[in-house]
N, C-alpha and C positions, 0 to 999 in steps of 0.2 A: 515513369521510368521505363526505359526500353528493354533492359535486360534484368534477369533475376539478380545479378550482382548489384546493379543500381538500386533495385528495390530493397535489397538487403541493407545497403548502405543508408538509404533513406530511413528505413525502419529503425536502424540503430541510432540515427540522429534523433528521431522522434522519441525513442525510449530514453535516451540520455536527457533530452529536454524535459520529458515528463518527470524524471527523477530530480532534476534541478528545481522544477516548479514545486514538487512535493516538499523538498527540503526547505525552500523559501517559505512555504506556507507553515510548515512545522515550526520553523524559527520564529515566524511572525506571531504565532499563537503560543510560543513557548512550551511546546509539547515535550514531555519527557520520553525517554526511550520506550518505557512501558506503554505510554499513551500512543506512541507511533505504531507499536506492534498491534495494538487494538485497532487502530484506524486501518492498518494494512491487512488486518485479518490474520495475523501471524501469532496471535496470543491464545493461550488456553485458559486465560484468566477470567475474571468476572463477566466480561462482555464477549469473550471469545466463543468460537464455534464449539459446540458440544458441551456447553456449560449451562444450558437453559435449565432452570429449575422447574420441576414438575410440581404444580400446586398440590397435587394429591400426596406428595411426600413431605409436605411441610407440617 
């Protein structure tokens, strides 16, 4: 891309395509909203960031 504007447009298309691919994969595997949050790293649940169990506390 020659200009910053063209680069921005291309990046937006790439981002939109990435989101479409993600949705297709989630649908293919039948993921729930909670599972999608875990995959995308947006969960504070069992597998989310900041929830690692310290073996010394068990």
